[in-house]
N, C-alpha and C positions, 0 to 999 in steps of 0.2 A: 903455616897458617894460610888458608886461601885468601887472596886479596885481588881486587880488580880496580882499575882506574877508568872512569868514564867521563866523557866531556859533558860539561854542565848544560850546554845549549841544546844538544840533540840526543844525549845519552849514548853516543857512539863509544864503543869500547876502545880505549887507548892502550891498555896494558892489562895482562893477566899473568900471575905467577904460576909456576908448574903445579903447586898444590891445588890451585883453583881448577886448572885443566883436569887434574886427576879426579877431583871431587865431582865435577860435572861430566866426566867421561868424554872429553872432547880434545881435539887438537887445537893448536894456536890458530891455524888457518881457518878452523871452523868459526872462530869468533871475529875474523877480519871483516870489517865494514858492517858489523852487526851492532844493534842497540842492546844495552844492558837490560832493557825491558823484556827481551826475548828469553831471559833467564827466569823471569817471574812467572809463577802460576797464574797470577792475575796482573797483567801488564798495567792496568789502570792504577795500581798501587804507587807507581813511580811519581805520578803527578802529586798525589797527596803527600808523599814523603818529601819531595822537593819544596812544596809549599811550607812544610814545617821546618825544613832546614834553613830556609831563607831568614826565618825569625830568630835563629840561634847560631852562635859561632862555635859552640862546643860540640863534642862528639855526641851523636844521637844513636840510640840502639832501637832496633825494630825486629820483631819476630816475623819472618817471611816464609811463605811456602814457595820453594824454588823448583825448577824443572831441569832434569838432566837431559843429556843428548839422546838417551834411549826412550825418553818419554816418561820415565818414572819421576816421582816427586820426593822431596825431603824437606824437613824443617831446619831453619838456621836462624841464628841471631846475627843480624847485620849491623856492624858499627860503622856509621857514616860520618864523614866530615869533609869540609871544603879544603882544597889545596891548589897550588899553582903548578901545573905539570907542563914543562916545555913551553911556558908562556901562555898556557890556556887555563881558563877556569875549569876545574874538574872536581869530581867527587871520588874520594877513596872509600871503598867498601871492603871491610874485613869480615869474613864469615866464620861462624862456629856452628858445627852440626849439632843440633839438639833434637834430632828425630826421635830417639828413644824416649827422652823425657817428654816431648810433646805428645807422642803417641800414648804414653802412660796418662798424661793429663787429659787428653781427649777421651781415652777409654774410661777414665774415672768420671768425667763429665757425662759421657754417654750413658754410663751405668746409673749415675744419679738421675739423669733425665728419664731413663727407662723405669727406674723404681718410682719416681714421682708420677709417671704416667700410670703405672700399675696401681698406685695408691689412689689416684684420681678416679680410675675406672671402678676399683673396688668400693670406694666411698660412694660413688654414684649408685652402684648396685645396692648398697646397704640403705641408701636414702630413698631410693625410688624403685617401685616395681613396674614402672613404665618402661617397657623394653625399647620403644622407639627413642626415648630420651637417652637411654644408656648407649644405644648404637650411634646416635648422632654425636654424643660426646666422644666416643671412642674414635670414630673416623676423623673427627676434627683434630683431636690431640695427636693422633698418629701422623697425620699429614704435616702438622707443624714440627713434630719431632724429627721425622725422617726427611723433611724438606722435599717431598715428592709433589707431583702435580695433581694426583687424585688418589683418594682412598675410598673403597666401597665395601659394603657388605652385600653379598649376593646370596639370595635364598632360593633353594630348589623347590619346585612343585613336584607332586607325585609322578608326573610324566617326565621329570628331569628337565623341563623347561625352567626358566628362572626369572627373577625380578631383582633389580637393584633396590634394596629397601632402605639403605642409608648411604649417604655420599658426602664427602667434602672434596671440592674441586677448586683449583686455582682459576683465576680470571682468564678468559680467553679459550678455555678448553670446553669440549662438548659435555653438556650435562647429561648424565646417565640415570639420574634418580627417577624411579618409577617406570623405567623402560622395561617391558617384558621381552626377554631374550629367548628366541628359539634356537638353542644351540644343538645342532644335529649331532655333534660329536658326543655330547653327554647322552643324548636320547638314543643313540645307537650303541651304547655300552662304553663309550670313552670315559676317561677320568676315573677308571677303577682304582688307580693308585691313590686318589684322594679319599676314597672309601677306606683305604688301608692306612690313612694318616700321613701320606707323603706330603711334604711341603717343597716348594720350588722357588729358586731365585734365578730369574732369567735376565741376563745382561743385555741380550739382543734377541728379539723375538724371531728374527730371520735366521738365526744360527742355533736355535734350540731344538730343531727337529719337530716343530709343531705341525699339525695337520693343516691342510689348506682351509678347512672350515674354521679352525681355531684362529688362524692368522687373519682371515677375513673378519671375524668377530672383533679381534683386537684393533684392526685397522679402522673400524667404525668409530673408535674412540681415541684415535691418534696414539695408541700405546706403542712405545719402542722398547721398554723394559718393564718388568714387573716382579713383584713378590706375591706368591699365592700360598695360603695356608688354609686347610680345611677346618670347618667348624663341625665337630663331632659331638653328638649327644649320647650319653649313656642310656641304654635301654633296659638295664636291669641293675639291681642293687649290688650284685657280685662283680660289676664292671667287666663282665666277660664279653659284652657285645656293645656295639655303638652303631648309630646311623648317621649318614651324612646330611646335615641340615643346610649347610651353605658354605661359602668361602669368604675369607677376609683377604682383600687384594689391595696392594699398593701399586699404582701406575706411575711410571716416569714417561712423560709424553714429549718433553722438550729434547731429549737426547737418550742415547744408550747409557747404561749405568752399571758399573761393577759394584755389586752389593757386598756388604760385610756380613759375617756370620751372625753377629749380635743383632743385626736388623731383622733377620729372618727369625731368630729366636724370640725377639720381642713380639712379633705377630703371633708366634706359636703360643707364647704365654698368655697373650690377650684372648686368643680363641677359647682358652680354658675359662677365663672370666666371662666371656660372652656366652658360653654354653651354660654356665651357672645362672646368668641373667635370664636366658631363654627358658630354662627349666623353672626358675622361680616365677617368672612372668606367666608361664603356662599353668602352674599350680594356682597362682593368684587369679588368673582368668577363669580357671575351673571353679574356684571358690566363689568368684563373682557370679558366674552363671548359676551355680547351685543356689546362691543367695537370692538371685533374681527369680529363680523357679519357686523357691520357698515363699518369697514375698508375693508372687503371683498366686500360689496356692492359698496363702493366708488371706489374700484379698477375696479369692473365690469363696473361701470358707466363711469369711465375714459376711459376704453378700448372701451366702446361703443361710447363715444364722439370722441375719436381718429378715430375710424372707420367711424363715421359720417362725421368728417372733411375731411377725405381722400375722401369719397364719394362725398361730396359737392365740394371739389376742382376739382375732376374729372368732375363733372357736369358743373361747371363754365368753365373749360378748354374746354370741348366739345362744349358748347354753344358759347364760344368765337371763336373757330375754325370754327364752322358752319356759324356764322355771318360774319366772315372774308371771307369765301368762297362766301357768297352772295354779300358782298361788292366788292370783286374782279370780280365777274361776271358782276355786274353793271358797274364797271369801264371798263371792256373789251367791254361791249355792247355800252357804251357811246363813245368809241373810233371809233366805226363804224358809228356813226351818223354824219350827215352833218348839221342838223338843230341846231343852237346854243341854241334855246329855249328848245328843247327836251333834248339836252345834259345837260343843266342846271338842268332840272327836275331830270335827272338821278344822277347828282352830289348831289342835295339836299337829294335824297333818300339814296345815299351812305353815306352822313354825318350823317343822322339819324341812320343808322345801325351801323356806327362806334362809335357813342356816346353810344349805348347800349353795343356794343362789349367791349368798353373800361372799362365799369363797371365790366363785368365778368372777364376781364383781371386783374384789380386791386384786385378783391376779390380772384382770384386764387393765386396771388403772395403775398397776405397779410398774415402776421404771425397770425392774428386773423381772422379766416374764416368768422365770423359773423359781422365784423366791417369794414366799408369802409372809407378810408382816403379821405374825401370830398375835403379838400384843394388841395391835389395832383391831384385828379380826375378832378376838375374844371380847374386847371392850364393846365393839359395835353389836356383837351377837347378844350379849347379856342385856345391853340396853334395849335392844329390840324386843327381847322376851319380856322384860319388865313392863314395857309399854303395852305389849299385847295382853298382859294379864291385869292391867290397870290397878296396880298395887297402890294402896293408900300411902301418901308420903309419911315417912317416919315409922311405918310399921315394920318393914324389913330392910335391914342394911345389907349391902352386898359389897364384898371386898375381893379384889382380884390381885394375885401375885404371879405375874406371868414373866418368865424369862424369855430371852430371845432365842427360843429353840428353833431348830430347822425341821420342818415337816414337809413331806411331799404331798401332792394333791390328795391322794387316797387317804393318807393319815389325817390330813386336815379335815376332810369330809367326815371321817369317823369320829374325830375328837369333837367336831362341831355338833354332830348328831347326839353324841353322848352328853355333852354339856347341855344341849337343848332338853333332852329327856330328863336328866337328873335335876336340873334347875327347875324345870316345869313341875316335876314331881314334888320338890320341896315347897314351891310356891303354892301348890294345890293342897298338900296334905300335912306339911310339917308345922304349920302355925294356924290351927283352927281358931275360929272366933276372932277375938281381938288380940290374940297372943302376938307379942312382938318377938323378933328374933334376928339372927344373923346368918348369912350364907357366905362361905369362903370358897374361892376357886384358886387352886395353885397348879402351876405347870412349870416344871423345871427339869434340867439335865442331871442325871445321876450316872456317872461313868459313861457306859455305852448305851444306856437306856434313857427313856423319858418317863417321868412320873407325873401323874395328874391326880390331884386330890380335890374332891367336891364334898364339902361337909356343911352341915347345919346344926344348930343347937335346938332343933324343934323336938317334937314328941317322939321321933324315932319310928322305925319300922315295927310292926306287930311282931311279938315273939314267935308266933306260930307261922310266920310267913317265910316260905322257902323262896327267896327272891330270885334264885337262879333257875327255878322251875315254877313259874307262876303264869297265871292267865293274863297278867298285865302286859299289854303290848309294849309299853315303854321300857319296862325292866327287861323283858325278853330281848328287845332290840339292843339294849345296852350290852347284855351278856354276849350276844352274837357278834356285835361290833368289836368288842374287846378281844374275844378269843379267836375269831376267824379273820376279820379284816385287819386288826392291828397285831394279831398273833402275840397277844400279851396275856396278862393275868389280872384278876380283880378280886379284892377282898373287901368285906363290909364290917365296920365296927358300929355297935349299936349303943355305946355308952354316951350318955348326955347328948343325945341327938344321933345323927347318922353320918358316918364317914365312908365314902367310896374311895378306895385306894386302887388306882389303875397304873400298871407299869407295862411298857412295851418297848421293843428295840428301836433304836434310832437308825432307821434305814439309810439316812443320808450319809452317815459315817461309813457304812459298809459299801456304799456306792463310790 
């Protein structure tokens, strides 16, 4: 078993057995007048170990990384204790080689750390569509895991210049974040191997066969060794092609470094996650842009609709005013007439115009420019007609049953004129003398049609009257409005008064 005795005061080697010389690959004269600290990978460990030994008399065990004569390293358990050697205070160290076990432990630990890093990056990708956050997390975690001086994500521009878009860098080293790099090597066709997915582990940049332009670029950022892995994006669903988006690079600036295979593999696995994040972010950004365009188009459409509503309200307002002027002219003219019959004709014309004017008035004041409140319109219309005919109170009762049907402007005008004509006709002819009676107006939806009933319990139409072919302007107007403007049908019942049954299609449903 390898053992060595060193002086307590200065660590000078006093004795080493043959097994120790064989383990360290040296001769006894190689250790003459040398300190035991020269065998440590980290010589400062000796002070910490001595400080601990002073407080204990028993044997103390330590795991140490030791250095052979050829410069290679191995792990060992060192059992240390005080002893008196030839009258001097000394420390006896017995070594047991645990390199295989330690390497297995370190490999397991490194694998666990890599898996944890992959989970961290994957979780960040799931939690966030912000590419910059994902890249910042990745470079920070990689630098801590690999214990390097700098980790960067380098993105290529179309002209193969590039920019450091994410960086984690140790204190004291040049910051590269945001620096635009004009790499003439890439711009003149260099780096083709990265397009093909090649990854590189460079222990010493001056012994890697790099071009002068590449060396000059690395020297700007104090790089002595690095790991470089390309970030490739798939350009089709069949995965038959890819494009070079950028590079994931780890820099060792303080010294040269011999990289391990698993370290390069870690970066390679991370570039797959980064590529997924880039594509997800690109899709998200595209969706955001499309949403912004839609919102912009919607705002423009809303503005156009507001402008259209203002214009339509103004049109309805002007039409209403013009119709009221015509109505006022008719009223003024009728006041100059002495013939009651002619005056009545003027009154009928004035009522017709007022029924149209009332529609435009209701549309003008309606909060929904395209929707007419039919119930309110019919109520106002029949009230206006009753007032114009100065019906004695209690002589004729009027009942309306109006559903909230949907009528466009043309249909509303047609219905208003029909109600005006038939209601006026009933008021003038259905109840002669002091006869009392009732008039009912119904308007309702029936499947895809609208039905309007106007009936009275008066004396009814004369039996010999062909109402669809008569000299009466009012009845002729009703017939034409129903069959041509409303594209509907009309039937008349003469039992116990008169019933006009009108049915026409609901055009708003077809629209």
